[in-house]
PAVO-522309 format. One record per residue: residue in three letters; residue number from 1; y negated, z negated, x negated of N, C-alpha, C in turn. Coordinates in steps of 0.05 Angstrom, whole numbers, plus 5000, padded with zeros to 4 digits. Each point is the difference from the previous one (the first is absolute). Last residue first. Layout:
{code:ALA, pos:NUM, nv:Y, nw:Z, nu:X, cav:Y, caw:Z, cau:X, cv:Y, cw:Z, cu:X} .
...
//
This chain:
{code:PHE, pos:200, nv:8531, nw:5982, nu:4624, cav:5029, caw:5001, cau:5018, cv:4982, cw:4974, cu:5013} .
{code:TRP, pos:199, nv:4949, nw:5038, nu:4940, cav:5011, caw:5015, cau:5011, cv:5020, cw:4996, cu:5022} .
{code:LYS, pos:198, nv:4966, nw:4942, nu:4936, cav:4975, caw:5001, cau:5032, cv:5011, cw:5024, cu:5000} .
{code:TRP, pos:197, nv:5045, nw:4933, nu:4935, cav:5005, caw:5022, cau:5006, cv:4985, cw:5019, cu:5030} .
{code:THR, pos:196, nv:4996, nw:4906, nu:4967, cav:4971, caw:5024, cau:4980, cv:4999, cw:5030, cu:4996} .
{code:LYS, pos:195, nv:5066, nw:4917, nu:5026, cav:4967, caw:4996, cau:5029, cv:4989, cw:5037, cu:4983} .
{code:PRO, pos:194, nv:5116, nw:4988, nu:4980, cav:4968, caw:4987, cau:4998, cv:4979, cw:5012, cu:5013} .
{code:ILE, pos:193, nv:5106, nw:4996, nu:5027, cav:4985, caw:5007, cau:5003, cv:4967, cw:4985, cu:4997} .
{code:ARG, pos:192, nv:5103, nw:4967, nu:4967, cav:4979, caw:5001, cau:5029, cv:4985, cw:5022, cu:4994} .
{code:GLU, pos:191, nv:5097, nw:5001, nu:4989, cav:4979, caw:4997, cau:4977, cv:4984, cw:4991, cu:5020} .
{code:GLY, pos:190, nv:5089, nw:5008, nu:5022, cav:4983, caw:4972, cau:5003, cv:4983, cw:5005, cu:4986} .
{code:ALA, pos:189, nv:5052, nw:5083, nu:4993, cav:5014, caw:4974, cau:5016, cv:4971, cw:4974, cu:5005} .
{code:ALA, pos:188, nv:4961, nw:5083, nu:4946, cav:5020, caw:4995, cau:5001, cv:5014, cw:4985, cu:5028} .
{code:LEU, pos:187, nv:4945, nw:5094, nu:5002, cav:4989, caw:4962, cau:4999, cv:5034, cw:4989, cu:4996} .
{code:ILE, pos:186, nv:4935, nw:5100, nu:5019, cav:5025, caw:4985, cau:4993, cv:5002, cw:4974, cu:4990} .
{code:LYS, pos:185, nv:4949, nw:5058, nu:5077, cav:4988, caw:4990, cau:4976, cv:5034, cw:4988, cu:4992} .
{code:ILE, pos:184, nv:4924, nw:5058, nu:5066, cav:5032, caw:4986, cau:4998, cv:5004, cw:4988, cu:4970} .
{code:LYS, pos:183, nv:4931, nw:5030, nu:5091, cav:4999, caw:4992, cau:4975, cv:5021, cw:4982, cu:4999} .
{code:ALA, pos:182, nv:4931, nw:5060, nu:5076, cav:5035, caw:5003, cau:4990, cv:5003, cw:4981, cu:4978} .
{code:THR, pos:181, nv:4932, nw:5028, nu:5077, cav:4992, caw:4977, cau:4978, cv:5040, cw:5009, cu:4991} .
{code:ALA, pos:180, nv:4930, nw:5064, nu:5079, cav:5016, caw:4966, cau:4995, cv:5004, cw:4996, cu:4975} .
{code:MET, pos:179, nv:4959, nw:5073, nu:5069, cav:4986, caw:4977, cau:4985, cv:5008, cw:4983, cu:4999} .
{code:PHE, pos:178, nv:5077, nw:5044, nu:5037, cav:4965, caw:5014, cau:5009, cv:4981, cw:4982, cu:4968} .
{code:GLY, pos:177, nv:5106, nw:5026, nu:4985, cav:4983, caw:4986, cau:5013, cv:4970, cw:5006, cu:4994} .
{code:ASN, pos:176, nv:5124, nw:4990, nu:4975, cav:4982, caw:5025, cau:5021, cv:4971, cw:4976, cu:5010} .
{code:ILE, pos:175, nv:5103, nw:4994, nu:4929, cav:4975, caw:5006, cau:4997, cv:4971, cw:5006, cu:5015} .
{code:GLU, pos:174, nv:5101, nw:4983, nu:4967, cav:4990, caw:5028, cau:5026, cv:4985, cw:4994, cu:4998} .
{code:PHE, pos:173, nv:5068, nw:4965, nu:4923, cav:4976, caw:4992, cau:5018, cv:4988, cw:5030, cu:5016} .
{code:ASP, pos:172, nv:5096, nw:4978, nu:4951, cav:4977, caw:5020, cau:5007, cv:4992, cw:4986, cu:5024} .
{code:LEU, pos:171, nv:5060, nw:4953, nu:4909, cav:4988, caw:5002, cau:5029, cv:4984, cw:5020, cu:5004} .
{code:HIS, pos:170, nv:5097, nw:4975, nu:4947, cav:4964, caw:5024, cau:4994, cv:5000, cw:4988, cu:5035} .
{code:PRO, pos:169, nv:5058, nw:4941, nu:4902, cav:4993, caw:5008, cau:5032, cv:4980, cw:5022, cu:5006} .
{code:GLY, pos:168, nv:5018, nw:4991, nu:4894, cav:5003, caw:4987, cau:5031, cv:5011, cw:5012, cu:5029} .
{code:GLY, pos:167, nv:4957, nw:5043, nu:4910, cav:5030, caw:5005, cau:5008, cv:5012, cw:4979, cu:5018} .
{code:ARG, pos:166, nv:4929, nw:4971, nu:4925, cav:5000, caw:5015, cau:5017, cv:5021, cw:5013, cu:5014} .
{code:ILE, pos:165, nv:4942, nw:4918, nu:4942, cav:5032, caw:5006, cau:5006, cv:4987, cw:5018, cu:5020} .
{code:GLU, pos:164, nv:4932, nw:4955, nu:4959, cav:5018, caw:5022, cau:4981, cv:5024, cw:5005, cu:5001} .
{code:TYR, pos:163, nv:4900, nw:4971, nu:5034, cav:5010, caw:5009, cau:5023, cv:5024, cw:5017, cu:4962} .
{code:LYS, pos:162, nv:4899, nw:4934, nu:5018, cav:5025, caw:5005, cau:4986, cv:5034, cw:5012, cu:5015} .
{code:GLY, pos:161, nv:4913, nw:5024, nu:5055, cav:5004, caw:4989, cau:4979, cv:5011, cw:5001, cu:4983} .
{code:GLU, pos:160, nv:4965, nw:5051, nu:5081, cav:5038, caw:4991, cau:4986, cv:5000, cw:4981, cu:4981} .
{code:ASP, pos:159, nv:4933, nw:5035, nu:5079, cav:4992, caw:4979, cau:4972, cv:5048, cw:5005, cu:4990} .
{code:ILE, pos:158, nv:4926, nw:5059, nu:5088, cav:5021, caw:4998, cau:4991, cv:5002, cw:4980, cu:4958} .
{code:LYS, pos:157, nv:4945, nw:5025, nu:5107, cav:4992, caw:4991, cau:4967, cv:5024, cw:4999, cu:5003} .
{code:LEU, pos:156, nv:4947, nw:5057, nu:5074, cav:5030, caw:4994, cau:4991, cv:5002, cw:4979, cu:4970} .
{code:ASP, pos:155, nv:4925, nw:5015, nu:5093, cav:5000, caw:5008, cau:4970, cv:5033, cw:5001, cu:5002} .
{code:SER, pos:154, nv:4939, nw:5061, nu:5077, cav:5021, caw:4981, cau:4986, cv:5008, cw:4991, cu:4971} .
{code:TRP, pos:153, nv:4974, nw:5065, nu:5070, cav:4967, caw:4988, cau:4983, cv:5006, cw:4974, cu:5001} .
{code:THR, pos:152, nv:5069, nw:5049, nu:5033, cav:4983, caw:5017, cau:4993, cv:4979, cw:4967, cu:5002} .
{code:ARG, pos:151, nv:5114, nw:5040, nu:4984, cav:4984, caw:4982, cau:5006, cv:4959, cw:5005, cu:5002} .
{code:ASN, pos:150, nv:5128, nw:5012, nu:5006, cav:4969, caw:5018, cau:5008, cv:4986, cw:4967, cu:4993} .
{code:GLY, pos:149, nv:5098, nw:5010, nu:4951, cav:4981, caw:4990, cau:5030, cv:4978, cw:5014, cu:5006} .
{code:THR, pos:148, nv:5072, nw:4964, nu:4911, cav:4988, caw:5023, cau:5005, cv:4988, cw:4984, cu:5025} .
{code:VAL, pos:147, nv:5053, nw:4962, nu:4914, cav:4974, caw:4989, cau:5002, cv:4996, cw:5032, cu:5028} .
{code:ALA, pos:146, nv:5079, nw:4948, nu:4930, cav:4990, caw:5032, cau:5012, cv:4979, cw:4987, cu:5018} .
{code:VAL, pos:145, nv:5057, nw:4936, nu:4927, cav:4969, caw:5007, cau:5025, cv:5006, cw:5032, cu:4999} .
{code:SER, pos:144, nv:5081, nw:4926, nu:4950, cav:4975, caw:5027, cau:4997, cv:4982, cw:4992, cu:5036} .
{code:VAL, pos:143, nv:5051, nw:4913, nu:4929, cav:4994, caw:5029, cau:5038, cv:4981, cw:5015, cu:4986} .
{code:GLY, pos:142, nv:5010, nw:4933, nu:4938, cav:5018, caw:5007, cau:5001, cv:5010, cw:5009, cu:5030} .
{code:PRO, pos:141, nv:4914, nw:4929, nu:4989, cav:5027, caw:5013, cau:4970, cv:5023, cw:5012, cu:5006} .
{code:PRO, pos:140, nv:4947, nw:4961, nu:5104, cav:5003, caw:4995, cau:4970, cv:5011, cw:5010, cu:4976} .
{code:LEU, pos:139, nv:4931, nw:5004, nu:5080, cav:5025, caw:5017, cau:5003, cv:5006, cw:4987, cu:4971} .
{code:LEU, pos:138, nv:4937, nw:4985, nu:5088, cav:4990, caw:4987, cau:4957, cv:5033, cw:5021, cu:5009} .
{code:ILE, pos:137, nv:4909, nw:5031, nu:5062, cav:5034, caw:4993, cau:5002, cv:5003, cw:4993, cu:4970} .
{code:LYS, pos:136, nv:4928, nw:4996, nu:5078, cav:4996, caw:4997, cau:4975, cv:5027, cw:5006, cu:4997} .
{code:ALA, pos:135, nv:4930, nw:5042, nu:5076, cav:5026, caw:5007, cau:4994, cv:5001, cw:4984, cu:4976} .
{code:THR, pos:134, nv:4920, nw:5015, nu:5071, cav:5014, caw:5001, cau:4976, cv:5024, cw:4983, cu:4996} .
{code:ALA, pos:133, nv:4929, nw:5056, nu:5082, cav:5005, caw:4986, cau:4990, cv:5018, cw:4995, cu:4979} .
{code:ALA, pos:132, nv:4963, nw:5066, nu:5072, cav:4975, caw:4977, cau:4976, cv:5025, cw:4976, cu:4999} .
{code:TRP, pos:131, nv:5071, nw:5051, nu:5028, cav:4974, caw:5005, cau:5012, cv:4967, cw:4982, cu:4994} .
{code:LEU, pos:130, nv:5115, nw:5028, nu:4958, cav:4977, caw:4986, cau:4989, cv:4968, cw:5013, cu:5027} .
{code:ASP, pos:129, nv:5110, nw:4994, nu:4990, cav:4987, caw:5020, cau:5012, cv:4980, cw:4984, cu:5004} .
{code:LEU, pos:128, nv:5097, nw:5003, nu:4930, cav:4967, caw:4986, cau:5009, cv:4973, cw:5018, cu:5021} .
{code:GLN, pos:127, nv:5121, nw:5002, nu:4963, cav:4976, caw:5018, cau:5015, cv:4985, cw:4965, cu:5002} .
{code:VAL, pos:126, nv:5101, nw:5028, nu:4941, cav:4976, caw:4971, cau:5010, cv:4975, cw:5024, cu:5016} .
{code:HIS, pos:125, nv:5108, nw:5009, nu:4964, cav:4977, caw:5019, cau:4998, cv:4982, cw:4980, cu:5016} .
{code:THR, pos:124, nv:5083, nw:4988, nu:4934, cav:4988, caw:4995, cau:5027, cv:4978, cw:5005, cu:4993} .
{code:ARG, pos:123, nv:5101, nw:5005, nu:4927, cav:4965, caw:5018, cau:5009, cv:4988, cw:4996, cu:5032} .
{code:PRO, pos:122, nv:5088, nw:4967, nu:4955, cav:4980, caw:5002, cau:4983, cv:4981, cw:5020, cu:5001} .
{code:ARG, pos:121, nv:5049, nw:4918, nu:5063, cav:4999, caw:5026, cau:4997, cv:4977, cw:5003, cu:4973} .
{code:ASP, pos:120, nv:5001, nw:4936, nu:5049, cav:5030, caw:4994, cau:5009, cv:5006, cw:5036, cu:4987} .
{code:VAL, pos:119, nv:4915, nw:4907, nu:4983, cav:5006, caw:5025, cau:5021, cv:5033, cw:5007, cu:4985} .
{code:VAL, pos:118, nv:4923, nw:4912, nu:4987, cav:5032, caw:5007, cau:5004, cv:5003, cw:5024, cu:5013} .
{code:ALA, pos:117, nv:4914, nw:4946, nu:4960, cav:5005, caw:5015, cau:5028, cv:5028, cw:5010, cu:4977} .
{code:GLU, pos:116, nv:4923, nw:4952, nu:4954, cav:5034, caw:4991, cau:5006, cv:5017, cw:5003, cu:5014} .
{code:ARG, pos:115, nv:4922, nw:5041, nu:4978, cav:5012, caw:4987, cau:4977, cv:5022, cw:4992, cu:5008} .
{code:ALA, pos:114, nv:4938, nw:5037, nu:5058, cav:5007, caw:5017, cau:4997, cv:5031, cw:4986, cu:4975} .
{code:ASP, pos:113, nv:4899, nw:4982, nu:5063, cav:5011, caw:4995, cau:4974, cv:5040, cw:5000, cu:4989} .
{code:LEU, pos:112, nv:4920, nw:5031, nu:5086, cav:5026, caw:5007, cau:4972, cv:4998, cw:5001, cu:4979} .
{code:TYR, pos:111, nv:4919, nw:4992, nu:5092, cav:4999, caw:4989, cau:4971, cv:5032, cw:4996, cu:4995} .
{code:ILE, pos:110, nv:4913, nw:5045, nu:5050, cav:5036, caw:5001, cau:4997, cv:5011, cw:4992, cu:4976} .
{code:ASP, pos:109, nv:4900, nw:4994, nu:5087, cav:5013, caw:4998, cau:4979, cv:5028, cw:4998, cu:4995} .
{code:GLY, pos:108, nv:4924, nw:5040, nu:5061, cav:5014, caw:4983, cau:4989, cv:5008, cw:4998, cu:4970} .
{code:MET, pos:107, nv:4974, nw:5072, nu:5075, cav:4964, caw:4983, cau:4980, cv:5006, cw:4972, cu:4999} .
{code:TRP, pos:106, nv:5082, nw:5042, nu:5039, cav:4976, caw:5018, cau:5018, cv:4978, cw:4978, cu:4987} .
{code:SER, pos:105, nv:5113, nw:5028, nu:4964, cav:4971, caw:4967, cau:5008, cv:4980, cw:5037, cu:5003} .
{code:THR, pos:104, nv:5110, nw:4995, nu:4990, cav:4985, caw:5019, cau:5025, cv:4968, cw:4983, cu:4979} .
{code:LEU, pos:103, nv:5112, nw:5020, nu:4963, cav:4986, caw:4971, cau:5013, cv:4962, cw:5024, cu:5007} .
{code:ARG, pos:102, nv:5121, nw:5016, nu:4979, cav:4971, caw:5008, cau:4993, cv:4984, cw:4975, cu:5018} .
{code:TYR, pos:101, nv:5103, nw:5033, nu:4948, cav:4980, caw:4986, cau:5009, cv:4978, cw:5005, cu:5010} .
{code:GLU, pos:100, nv:5089, nw:5037, nu:4973, cav:4977, caw:5024, cau:5012, cv:4976, cw:4965, cu:5016} .
{code:ASP, pos:99, nv:5088, nw:4965, nu:4942, cav:4985, caw:5013, cau:5002, cv:4987, cw:5013, cu:5024} .
{code:PRO, pos:98, nv:4994, nw:4895, nu:4977, cav:5026, caw:5017, cau:5004, cv:4987, cw:5040, cu:4999} .
{code:LEU, pos:97, nv:4990, nw:4891, nu:4962, cav:4984, caw:5029, cau:4992, cv:5008, cw:5020, cu:5011} .
{code:THR, pos:96, nv:5006, nw:4873, nu:5002, cav:5025, caw:5045, cau:4998, cv:4977, cw:5016, cu:5003} .
{code:TRP, pos:95, nv:4971, nw:4901, nu:4965, cav:5014, caw:5019, cau:5008, cv:5019, cw:5016, cu:5000} .
{code:ARG, pos:94, nv:4948, nw:4918, nu:4949, cav:5022, caw:5010, cau:5005, cv:4997, cw:5011, cu:5033} .
{code:GLY, pos:93, nv:4906, nw:4985, nu:4957, cav:5037, caw:4981, cau:4993, cv:5021, cw:5021, cu:5003} .
{code:GLU, pos:92, nv:4910, nw:5033, nu:5051, cav:5018, caw:4993, cau:4970, cv:5018, cw:4982, cu:5013} .
{code:ARG, pos:91, nv:4928, nw:5067, nu:5067, cav:5037, caw:4991, cau:4987, cv:4987, cw:4993, cu:4972} .
{code:LYS, pos:90, nv:4918, nw:5006, nu:5092, cav:5018, caw:4997, cau:4974, cv:5031, cw:4999, cu:4995} .
{code:LEU, pos:89, nv:4913, nw:5040, nu:5063, cav:5016, caw:4994, cau:4998, cv:5026, cw:5003, cu:4970} .
{code:THR, pos:88, nv:4906, nw:4979, nu:5052, cav:4997, caw:5008, cau:4977, cv:5035, cw:5006, cu:5002} .
{code:ASP, pos:87, nv:4907, nw:5008, nu:5064, cav:5012, caw:4983, cau:4995, cv:5016, cw:5014, cu:4967} .
{code:PHE, pos:86, nv:4948, nw:5058, nu:5071, cav:4986, caw:4967, cau:4990, cv:5011, cw:4975, cu:4976} .
{code:VAL, pos:85, nv:5058, nw:5068, nu:5053, cav:4986, caw:5004, cau:5012, cv:4989, cw:4969, cu:4987} .
{code:SER, pos:84, nv:5093, nw:5043, nu:4983, cav:4982, caw:4986, cau:4999, cv:4971, cw:5009, cu:5013} .
{code:THR, pos:83, nv:5120, nw:5009, nu:4998, cav:4972, caw:5003, cau:5007, cv:4992, cw:4989, cu:5000} .
{code:LYS, pos:82, nv:5086, nw:4990, nu:4993, cav:4997, caw:5029, cau:4975, cv:4969, cw:5004, cu:4999} .
{code:LYS, pos:81, nv:5074, nw:4902, nu:5020, cav:4970, caw:5023, cau:5005, cv:4998, cw:5016, cu:4986} .
{code:GLN, pos:80, nv:5085, nw:4955, nu:5012, cav:4996, caw:5026, cau:4998, cv:4976, cw:5007, cu:5011} .
{code:SER, pos:79, nv:5008, nw:4925, nu:4954, cav:5019, caw:5017, cau:4967, cv:5002, cw:5028, cu:5024} .
{code:GLU, pos:78, nv:4971, nw:4903, nu:5007, cav:4977, caw:5020, cau:5007, cv:5011, cw:5023, cu:4994} .
{code:ASP, pos:77, nv:5030, nw:4893, nu:5027, cav:5015, caw:5035, cau:4977, cv:4983, cw:5021, cu:5016} .
{code:VAL, pos:76, nv:5000, nw:4883, nu:4990, cav:4987, caw:5014, cau:5009, cv:5002, cw:5033, cu:4993} .
{code:THR, pos:75, nv:5050, nw:4888, nu:5031, cav:5000, caw:5032, cau:4977, cv:4971, cw:5020, cu:5008} .
{code:ILE, pos:74, nv:5015, nw:4892, nu:4992, cav:4987, caw:5017, cau:5016, cv:5006, cw:5032, cu:4988} .
{code:ALA, pos:73, nv:5023, nw:4892, nu:4982, cav:5010, caw:5011, cau:5024, cv:4993, cw:5025, cu:5014} .
{code:SER, pos:72, nv:5024, nw:4979, nu:4897, cav:4979, caw:4995, cau:5017, cv:5016, cw:5018, cu:5025} .
{code:GLY, pos:71, nv:5046, nw:4980, nu:4905, cav:4977, caw:4973, cau:5017, cv:4984, cw:5000, cu:5024} .
{code:PRO, pos:70, nv:4994, nw:5064, nu:4920, cav:5017, caw:4993, cau:5006, cv:5005, cw:4959, cu:5021} .
{code:ARG, pos:69, nv:4959, nw:5111, nu:5018, cav:4989, caw:4981, cau:4981, cv:5025, cw:4975, cu:5002} .
{code:THR, pos:68, nv:5013, nw:5102, nu:5010, cav:5001, caw:4981, cau:5019, cv:4988, cw:4987, cu:4988} .
{code:ALA, pos:67, nv:5021, nw:5104, nu:5005, cav:4992, caw:4987, cau:4974, cv:4996, cw:4974, cu:5022} .
{code:PRO, pos:66, nv:5068, nw:5060, nu:5041, cav:4964, caw:5001, cau:5001, cv:4998, cw:4987, cu:4975} .
{code:ALA, pos:65, nv:5098, nw:5036, nu:4986, cav:4980, caw:4998, cau:5018, cv:4983, cw:4991, cu:5003} .
{code:GLN, pos:64, nv:5072, nw:5064, nu:4970, cav:4981, caw:4983, cau:4979, cv:4986, cw:4983, cu:5038} .
{code:ALA, pos:63, nv:5106, nw:5044, nu:4947, cav:4977, caw:5006, cau:5030, cv:4978, cw:4977, cu:4983} .
{code:PRO, pos:62, nv:5057, nw:5062, nu:4939, cav:5010, caw:4967, cau:5015, cv:4975, cw:5014, cu:5024} .
{code:PRO, pos:61, nv:5055, nw:5066, nu:4974, cav:4974, caw:4995, cau:4990, cv:5005, cw:4977, cu:5006} .
{code:ARG, pos:60, nv:5086, nw:5050, nu:4980, cav:4975, caw:4999, cau:5011, cv:4979, cw:4989, cu:4997} .
{code:THR, pos:59, nv:5088, nw:4997, nu:4950, cav:4990, caw:5027, cau:5017, cv:4988, cw:4998, cu:5016} .
{code:ARG, pos:58, nv:4982, nw:4940, nu:4907, cav:5008, caw:5005, cau:5027, cv:5019, cw:5025, cu:5028} .
{code:GLU, pos:57, nv:4994, nw:4953, nu:4886, cav:4997, caw:5009, cau:5017, cv:5010, cw:5002, cu:5032} .
{code:GLU, pos:56, nv:4959, nw:4907, nu:4934, cav:5017, caw:5028, cau:5011, cv:5002, cw:5024, cu:5013} .
{code:PRO, pos:55, nv:4913, nw:4962, nu:4938, cav:5017, caw:4996, cau:5031, cv:5030, cw:5017, cu:4998} .
{code:LEU, pos:54, nv:4957, nw:4963, nu:4905, cav:4998, caw:5034, cau:5023, cv:5016, cw:4981, cu:5031} .
{code:GLY, pos:53, nv:4986, nw:4972, nu:4897, cav:4997, caw:4979, cau:5019, cv:4992, cw:5021, cu:5028} .
{code:SER, pos:52, nv:4994, nw:5034, nu:4903, cav:5000, caw:4970, cau:5012, cv:5010, cw:4987, cu:5024} .
{code:LEU, pos:51, nv:4960, nw:5088, nu:4940, cav:5027, caw:5002, cau:5029, cv:4999, cw:4970, cu:5006} .
{code:ALA, pos:50, nv:4963, nw:5012, nu:4926, cav:4973, caw:5011, cau:5024, cv:5014, cw:5007, cu:5018} .
{code:VAL, pos:49, nv:5046, nw:4959, nu:4926, cav:4979, caw:4978, cau:5007, cv:4977, cw:5009, cu:5026} .
{code:GLU, pos:48, nv:5059, nw:5067, nu:4960, cav:5027, caw:4971, cau:5014, cv:4986, cw:4989, cu:5011} .
{code:LEU, pos:47, nv:4949, nw:5044, nu:4927, cav:5004, caw:5025, cau:5031, cv:5019, cw:4979, cu:5017} .
{code:GLU, pos:46, nv:4987, nw:4970, nu:4916, cav:4977, caw:4993, cau:5014, cv:5008, cw:5021, cu:5027} .
{code:ALA, pos:45, nv:5058, nw:5002, nu:4949, cav:4996, caw:4971, cau:5010, cv:4986, cw:4997, cu:5016} .
{code:PRO, pos:44, nv:5016, nw:5094, nu:4953, cav:5016, caw:4984, cau:5021, cv:4995, cw:4968, cu:5004} .
{code:CYS, pos:43, nv:4919, nw:5051, nu:4954, cav:5021, caw:4986, cau:4993, cv:5018, cw:4998, cu:5029} .
{code:THR, pos:42, nv:4910, nw:5010, nu:5001, cav:4991, caw:5025, cau:4982, cv:5044, cw:4986, cu:4980} .
{code:ALA, pos:41, nv:4932, nw:4994, nu:5083, cav:5027, caw:4990, cau:5001, cv:4998, cw:5036, cu:4972} .
{code:ALA, pos:40, nv:4935, nw:4996, nu:5068, cav:4993, caw:4986, cau:4973, cv:5014, cw:4990, cu:4984} .
{code:TRP, pos:39, nv:5013, nw:5041, nu:5082, cav:4996, caw:5024, cau:4982, cv:4982, cw:4984, cu:4975} .
{code:ILE, pos:38, nv:5037, nw:4952, nu:5066, cav:5021, caw:5016, cau:4998, cv:4998, cw:5028, cu:4982} .
{code:LYS, pos:37, nv:4942, nw:4936, nu:5046, cav:5002, caw:4985, cau:4969, cv:5022, cw:5016, cu:4989} .
{code:ALA, pos:36, nv:4951, nw:5028, nu:5074, cav:4978, caw:4995, cau:4981, cv:5032, cw:4979, cu:4963} .
{code:ALA, pos:35, nv:5035, nw:5025, nu:5094, cav:4990, caw:5027, cau:4993, cv:4986, cw:4985, cu:4969} .
{code:ARG, pos:34, nv:5011, nw:4930, nu:5050, cav:5019, caw:5014, cau:4987, cv:5006, cw:5014, cu:4994} .
{code:ASP, pos:33, nv:4928, nw:4979, nu:5051, cav:5004, caw:4987, cau:4974, cv:5024, cw:5007, cu:4988} .
{code:SER, pos:32, nv:4975, nw:5052, nu:5070, cav:4986, caw:5005, cau:4976, cv:4990, cw:4974, cu:4982} .
{code:PHE, pos:31, nv:5077, nw:5005, nu:5081, cav:4993, caw:5022, cau:4979, cv:4984, cw:4998, cu:4980} .
{code:GLU, pos:30, nv:4975, nw:4930, nu:5064, cav:5027, caw:4993, cau:4983, cv:5015, cw:5022, cu:4977} .
{code:SER, pos:29, nv:4918, nw:5010, nu:5059, cav:5005, caw:4998, cau:4978, cv:5010, cw:4980, cu:4994} .
{code:LEU, pos:28, nv:5023, nw:5051, nu:5066, cav:4986, caw:5017, cau:4989, cv:4989, cw:4995, cu:4970} .
{code:THR, pos:27, nv:5086, nw:4951, nu:5051, cav:4966, caw:5006, cau:5016, cv:4998, cw:5021, cu:4982} .
{code:LEU, pos:26, nv:5099, nw:4979, nu:5018, cav:4986, caw:5002, cau:4979, cv:4966, cw:5004, cu:5007} .
{code:GLU, pos:25, nv:5089, nw:5018, nu:5056, cav:5003, caw:4975, cau:4982, cv:4980, cw:4993, cu:4975} .
{code:GLY, pos:24, nv:4995, nw:5075, nu:5071, cav:4998, caw:4985, cau:5018, cv:5011, cw:4972, cu:4978} .
{code:ARG, pos:23, nv:5021, nw:5087, nu:4981, cav:5020, caw:5005, cau:5013, cv:4980, cw:4975, cu:5019} .
{code:GLY, pos:22, nv:4978, nw:5048, nu:4932, cav:4988, caw:5018, cau:5017, cv:5020, cw:4983, cu:5016} .
{code:VAL, pos:21, nv:4980, nw:4963, nu:4931, cav:4971, caw:4987, cau:5012, cv:5012, cw:5024, cu:5026} .
{code:MET, pos:20, nv:5060, nw:4996, nu:4936, cav:5010, caw:4968, cau:5018, cv:4976, cw:5007, cu:5015} .
{code:ALA, pos:19, nv:5004, nw:5071, nu:4945, cav:5022, caw:4992, cau:5014, cv:4995, cw:4984, cu:5025} .
{code:GLU, pos:18, nv:4959, nw:5007, nu:4928, cav:4979, caw:5021, cau:5013, cv:5030, cw:4995, cu:5026} .
{code:LEU, pos:17, nv:5017, nw:4948, nu:4920, cav:4984, caw:4991, cau:5018, cv:4985, cw:5028, cu:5021} .
{code:LYS, pos:16, nv:5064, nw:5031, nu:4949, cav:5019, caw:4974, cau:5012, cv:4969, cw:4993, cu:5018} .
{code:GLN, pos:15, nv:4971, nw:5064, nu:4936, cav:5017, caw:5011, cau:5030, cv:5012, cw:4984, cu:5008} .
{code:GLN, pos:14, nv:4961, nw:4959, nu:4922, cav:4981, caw:5011, cau:5018, cv:5018, cw:5011, cu:5016} .
{code:ALA, pos:13, nv:5058, nw:5000, nu:4937, cav:4977, caw:4962, cau:5009, cv:4994, cw:5004, cu:5029} .
{code:ILE, pos:12, nv:5012, nw:5078, nu:4944, cav:5037, caw:4990, cau:5013, cv:4978, cw:4976, cu:5015} .
{code:ALA, pos:11, nv:4954, nw:5021, nu:4937, cav:4995, caw:5028, cau:5021, cv:5033, cw:4993, cu:5025} .
{code:ARG, pos:10, nv:4995, nw:4948, nu:4918, cav:4983, caw:4999, cau:5013, cv:4978, cw:5011, cu:5034} .
{code:PRO, pos:9, nv:5083, nw:5021, nu:4925, cav:4998, caw:4980, cau:5023, cv:4971, cw:4995, cu:5010} .
{code:ASP, pos:8, nv:5016, nw:5095, nu:4969, cav:4996, caw:4979, cau:4988, cv:5000, cw:4975, cu:5033} .
{code:HIS, pos:7, nv:5032, nw:5099, nu:4987, cav:5016, caw:4978, cau:4990, cv:4980, cw:4966, cu:4990} .
{code:TYR, pos:6, nv:4947, nw:5077, nu:5048, cav:5029, caw:5005, cau:5017, cv:5021, cw:4974, cu:5001} .
{code:PRO, pos:5, nv:4920, nw:5018, nu:4931, cav:5001, caw:4984, cau:5022, cv:5018, cw:4987, cu:5022} .
{code:GLU, pos:4, nv:5018, nw:5020, nu:4905, cav:4995, caw:5013, cau:5011, cv:4983, cw:4991, cu:5030} .
{code:GLN, pos:3, nv:4992, nw:4923, nu:4905, cav:5019, caw:5017, cau:5022, cv:4985, cw:5033, cu:5019} .
{code:THR, pos:2, nv:4982, nw:4916, nu:4932, cav:4973, caw:5026, cau:5006, cv:5037, cw:5014, cu:4999} .
{code:MET, pos:1, nv:4965, nw:4892, nu:4987, cav:5024, caw:5018, cau:5016, cv:4978, cw:5036, cu:5002} .
//
């Protein structure tokens, strides 16, 4: 396919996926996987396969229940915990990433695996305040990121890895830190972090 961007059916298909992400109907990783198939398509049949099985269009985002273990009598929901002191704040699996999301850590760790996260808007703002703390952030390909914030005696490490999809959902990370370390890595959902990546 060698069409102008505005008439390229692949671009139109990706716009449909972006709208679905904005309505909370696709996770960031689901967008990433389908967008990769869309841009790899060389004929209408392959494009149709990339779009097959999409959920029906909804008028509002589906409610997201806290993650639970099947058959468990105990449900632990720490989604409202926003501050850590000497411990770890962790978000992973399928979880809702709200706008203006703010986490603070004092000499602890923040671990955000947003590869399966659900957002309900094209652009989301996340603020991390790190006081002698470490933040580790995992994002799927296809998500664009802008990093701002004030950091003193701090390190910011970014590894985009293999990144072939662009123009999808956007995350604004405001990372403020004092004697802190923030690490952002692009990694496909389900892909393990190699132990040899010492920086992470």
